[in-house]
N, C-alpha and C positions, 0 to 999 in steps of 0.2 A: 430523754437524753438528746435525741435528734432535734427536738424543738429548741432546747437550750443552745445547741450548736448553731442552728439557723438564726436565732436571735442575736447571738454573738457576732456572727458574720455580718448581719444587717447593720448592727451598731457600728462595727468597724468601717463599713462602707460609708455610712452617713457621716462619720467623723472626718472623712477625707473627701473633699470635693473633687480632687484630682482622680482619686481611685474610682469614685462614682462615675466620673466622665468616661474613664476607660471602659467601664462595664456597660455604659449606655451606647457606645459607638456601634458595636455589633447589633444591639437591639434596634437602634435607629436605622441601620442598614437593612435589617429584615422588615421593619415597618414600612420604610420607603419603598422597598421592593414590592410589598403587598399592595401598596397604593398604585404603583405603576401597573402591576399585573391586573388589578381590577379594571383599570382604564383600558388596558390592551384587550382584555376579554370582551369588553363592550364594543370596541372597534372591530373585533372579529366576529360580530354577530351575537355576542352575549355568552355568558358562562354556560347556559343550558345548551346552546347551539354547539359550542366546542365540545362539551361533555358528550353530546350525542353524535359527534363525528367519529363513528366506530369503524368506518371503512373508507378508503380512498383509492382511486385508480387514476394514474396520469400517464399519458403518452407524450414523449418528448423527442426532439432532435438535439443531440449534443454535438457541438463543435469542440473537440478536445485539442489542447495544445500540449506538445511533448515538452513540458517545462522541466529543464534539466534532464530530459529523457529523449532528446531528439537525436537525429543522426549526427548533428554537429554540436560541439560543446557550448555554443553561444547562440543568442537570438539572431534572426527570427526562428522561433520554435516551429517544428513540424505541426501541421494541422490535419485532423481527420474528422470524419463524420460518423456518429453512432446513433442508431435508432434505439430508443429505450422505452420499455414499458415497466412500470412499477405498480404494484397493488398491495395494499395492506389491510388486514382485518385485526383490530386490536382485541376484540372480545374473544376470538378463537386463537389468537396468536398465530395467524397465518400470513405468509408473505410470498409474493411471486415477483421475481425480477428477471427481465430478459433484455439482453443487449445483442445488437447485430451491427457489425461494421468491421473496420480495419484500423490498425495502428501499430507502429513499432515493428512491422514485419510479421504481424499476426492477423489472421482473419478469424472472426468469432461470430457465432450464432447460437446462443444458448443462455442458460441462467440457472437459477435455483428456485425450488419450491419448498417452502417451510410449512409443513402441515402435520405436526405431530409425528406419528410413526410412518406417515406417508410423505416423507420428505426426500427430495431427490435433487441432485445436480444433473443437468441434462445438456447435451451437446448435439444440436441438430446437424452441424457440419459433419460430425463423426457418427451421428445416428445412434447415440447411446444415452442411457440414463443409469445413474448410480445412486443407490440408497445412501442417505446421510445418516450415519450411525448416531450422532449426537447433535441433532438440529438445535441451533441457537437463534431463537427469534430476535432477541435484542440486538445481537451483533450483526446479523444478516440484514435486518431492516433499518439499522442505524443510519447508513448513508442515504436512504430514501427519506427518512424523517428529517435529516439535517438540511435537505435541499427544498423542503416544502414548509413555508412559513406557518400555515395554520397547524401543522403537526408539531412544530416547535412550541407554538403557543399551547397546544394541548398538553405537551410534556411539562410546560411551565405551570399550567393549571394543576397538574397532578403532583408536582414536586416543589411547589412553592415554599414549603417549609425549609428547603435547603438553599433557597435563592437569596442573594444579597444585592442591594443597589450599590454599584461601584462609583457612580458619579454621573456627570454630564459631559458631553463632547459635541463638537460640531462635526457633521459628516455631510459632505456635498452641499454645504451652505445652509444646513438646517440643524437646529439644536436637538439632541437626542439624550434620553435616559439610557443608562447601561445597566443591565441586570444579568446576573449569572444564572446558568442552567446546568445542573449536574444530571446527565442521563444515566441509564443503567450501566452502559459501558462507554469507555473512551474518555478523553480529557474533557474538562468542563468547557462550556461555551460562554462567551460574552455576547449578549444580545443587545443591539442598538434599536431603540424604539423612538420614532419621530414624536416629539413632544406635542405637535399639533394633530397629526392624523392618528397617532398611536400605533401605526403599522410598523412592522419589522423591516428595517432597511439593510441591516448588516448583522452578520454573526462571525465571531472569530474563535479559533482555538489553536493551541500549539501542539504539534506532533513531534516530539524529540525523536531522532536528531535532525529531522528535516526542516523544522521551523514552523512558521505561522500559516494557517489556512484561513482564508477570508472569503465568506459567502456574501453576495450582495443581491437583494431582492428588488425587482423593478417591474413597472407597468402592471399594477394591480387591476383586476376586474373581479366583480362579485359573482359568485356561482352558488346557488342555493343559499343565499344569505351570508356567505362567508367570503371575504376577500382572499384571492389567490394571486400570487405574482406570476405573470406570464413569462417573465424572463429572469434567468439566474446567471450571475457572473461569479466565477470562483477563481481565486488567485492563490498562488503558492509563493510565499515570500515576495509578495507584490508583483509577481510575474503572472500573466494570464494563464489559466490552466483549463478552464471549461466555460463555455457559453451554452445555455440551454434555452430553447424555445418550446413552449408547451402547445401542443396541438389539440389535446383532448383532456378534460378533467371530469371525473365522475365521482360524485359524493354519495357515500353509502350505497354502492351498487350491490346487486345480487352477486355474491362472491363465488358461487359455484363455478361460474365460467372461468375463473382464474385458477381453479384447482385441478384442471384436467391437462395432462401432458399429451403431446401429439402421439397418435397411434404409430406402431411399427418401430419404435425405438428398441434397440437391443439392451437387455438388462445386463449390466456389468457389475461384478463384485467390487466393492471398495477395497482399496489397498490398505496396508497397515498405516497406523497413525504416525505422523512424523515425530521422532523422538524430541523431547524437550530438554533433556540433559546432554551436555556436550560429550560426544564419543569420538574415539579415534580408531579407525579401521586401517589395517595394513593391507593395501591392495596388492602390492608386490613387495618383496623384501626392500625395505628402505623407502617405500612410497606409501604415504598415508593420506587418508581422507578424514578430515576432522570437522565436526560441526553439530548443529542441532537445529530444530525447526526447519527453516528453509534457507539457511546460509551455511555454506561449506567452503573449505579451503583445502588445497592439496599441498602437502609438505613433501619435498624430495630431498632425501639425505645424500649428500655428496661426501667426498673423502674427509674434508675438514670443516664443512659448513652445511647449512640447510638453505634450500630455496623454498619460499612460500609463494604459492600461486593463488590469486584471488583477492578481492578487496572488499568483500561484503562485511556486514556488521559482526562483531563478536570475535575478531581475530585475536585480541589479547587472551581471551578465555581458551581459545583453541591452541595458542602457543603454550599456555600452562599445561594443557593436556599432552601436547607433544613432549614437554620436558619430563613427563613421567617415564618415557622410553628413550628419548634422545636428549640427554641432559648436558652433554659436553661440547656441543657444536653450535656456534652462533648462527643466527639467521642473517646471511650475508646479502641476500637479494629478496625483494618482494616484487611480485609481478602483478600488474594491473591489467585486466582484460579490456576495459573500455572506460569512457569518461562519465557514464551515468552516475548520478549522485549516490545511488545505493551501492555502487561498486567502487566508490572512493573513500568509504568510511574508514578503511584500514590504513589510510595514508599515515595518520599520526601514530598508529601502532608500529608500523615499519620504521617510522622516524625515531620512535623511542628505542627500537632495537638497534639503531645505528645502521640499518640496512640501506643499500642502494636500491632504488625503485626503477623497475623497467616499465616503460610506457612508450607511446609514440610521440614524435616531436610535436604533432598537431595538438596533443593534449597537455603539453607542458604547462601552459598558463593555468588551466583549471586545476591541475594536480598541485601546483605550487600554492594556489590560492586556498587549497584545502588543508595544507600543512600548518603546523604551529609556527615554523620558521621556513617560509617558502624559499627565501634566498639561499639558505644554507642546505636545503634538501638536496641529497645526492641522487642524480637521475642518470639513467642510460636509456637509449632509444632503440626501439626495434624498427629497423628500416627494411620492411619486407620480411626479413628473417634474422634471428639471432641464435647463436649456438653457444651453450654453456657446457664445458667439459670439465670433469674432475675425476681423475683416475680412470676407472672403467665405465663410468656413467656419463651419458650425454642427455641433455635436455634441450629441445629445440623450441623456440618461440616463433610462431608464424602470425603475421598480420594478414588475415583473410578478408579484410575489407576492400572495397565498400560492400556492406551487407544491407539488407532491408532494415536492419536495426541500428547500425552505427557505421559511419564512414570508415572507421578503423576498429578492428576487433582482433585481439591477440588471443590465440589458443596455445596451450603448452602440450608438447608431444614428446614422449619417451620412446624413441625408435626401437630400443632393444626389447622393451616389454609390450610395445604396441598400445600404450595408454595415452588417451587424449583427454585433456581437461578443457571444458568449454563453459561459456556463460551465456544464458538467455537464448540459445539457438536450438536446443533439443529438449523439449519437455519430456521428462523421464518419469512416468507414473509408477507408483509403488505396486499397482495391481498387474503391471506388465502388459496391459492392453494399450497399444499405441494408437493414437488418432492419426488421421491423414496428415501428412507432413505440412507444416506451416511454411510460408515463404522463407523464413529464416532457416528452417530445418533443411529445406531443399538446397539453399545456398551452402550450408555446412557440408552436405554430401558432395556437392560439386567441388568445393574447395579441397576436400580430402582427396578426391579423385585427381584433380588437376595437379596437386602437389605430390602425388604418388605416395601418400602416407599409408603405411600398412597398419591401420588401426584395428585393434582387436577389442579393446574395452574403452567405453566412453563414460566419464564421470563429469559432474557439473557443479556449478556454484549454488544451485538451488535444490539439490536432491541428494539424499544419502544412498541412492540405489545406482547400480551399475547397469549399463546397456551394452549390447554388442554391436559390432558394425552391421551385422545382419538385421538387428532391430531397426537401425537407421534406414537401411535399404528397404525393409518391409514397410516402414512408415511412408517413405517416398513413393512406393508403389500403390498405396491406398488412394482411392479417389473420394473427394468430399461428397457427402450425400445432400448437402444444401449449398447453394452458391452464394458467395458473399462478394458484393461489388466493392473493390478496393477504392477508398476515397483518396483524392489527391493529397 
């Protein structure tokens, strides 16, 4: 029976040249991709050489640009230096990544070790290590693979059955073949291979809702028979995001050296896993924290309306959750904390609700540019402080900028309840073990004291957990155990 069906389909296709052409387009794309991949493998030392590339370690200096994440909402973007070491072992699914530097008001010196049951996140600045309950080799090592051309070629070799040739294009004055790569996790990549050298010049992928990420590989040199790019440029929506200079490359090193963590780190229990389903918690009567994963919004119920504070992703779903308990009051105001692109995602949600948006005058242009109808968007501005009263409840909005993170930063404060909502300035871990205060956290503590705010409870845009004012003061009192030199 199956044979007769197959014959019937074949006869039908042969009877129609147009139908046959439709079915051969994907086949041609696959065949052409395989031709390109074979030539690329030869250019990278041969198929056997790439197959035998089982481990790689690279040390780099990254110049990072605060693209849409700088203190100001427009270029030139803030620049910072990061020392980076990455090491990967494909056979054992081991990965070690370490970053040291400063950026956005944060100092960092730590990373992750993925090694089966011996997997840890570690922080040398705080002197701690925390076991990773569900280590994910593919997700954790993905960023390292994507910035190293031979590793992308290795992925292409192993996943060529899912690759397609997309066509040709000129890039920097040279003709390129474009081939797709589907990795284990994340959006597919489009790889640009120079038709003469067959080396990778460019890789692209799209990350909704933030846009296109563009990797550019330059200044190749051959190490152990494999071409490696000494320089990497990364762009986000055509804006510079990262420049990398490689100082050391080791092919198939002895990996044991990368599996040992520094001695003397305090072992800290991991906190609870972030919830993935949207939840609504009543912090105080009529004051709710709604969210999931690492994006949260505060809803404040007033006499005849609701104020929503926070602009991260998923606000429409959080509003749906609010309607289960507060169904009869419109959202009259939406409050944005600052201008960073991940904190402007809710602009269209508030626009759909017909709400007036609170921001600062200096962020008006970027907020309007995010809206569906920027000219019609209803805005109010926080000039140092704004007070919203309704019946017996008062909500204060304070601009505590300039901070090390943003020139303007709006926090929301409920004086009667002593509740403060902040964004990006007080990392609040689920395990309750606070690290030495970051520069942004130190600034938050000073701002609270200078304004005489009687804060009891702190909640934030990226955490479902509450902290006390004493937690904040305790973090400020802790001294870092490793020193990080802040980059200009």
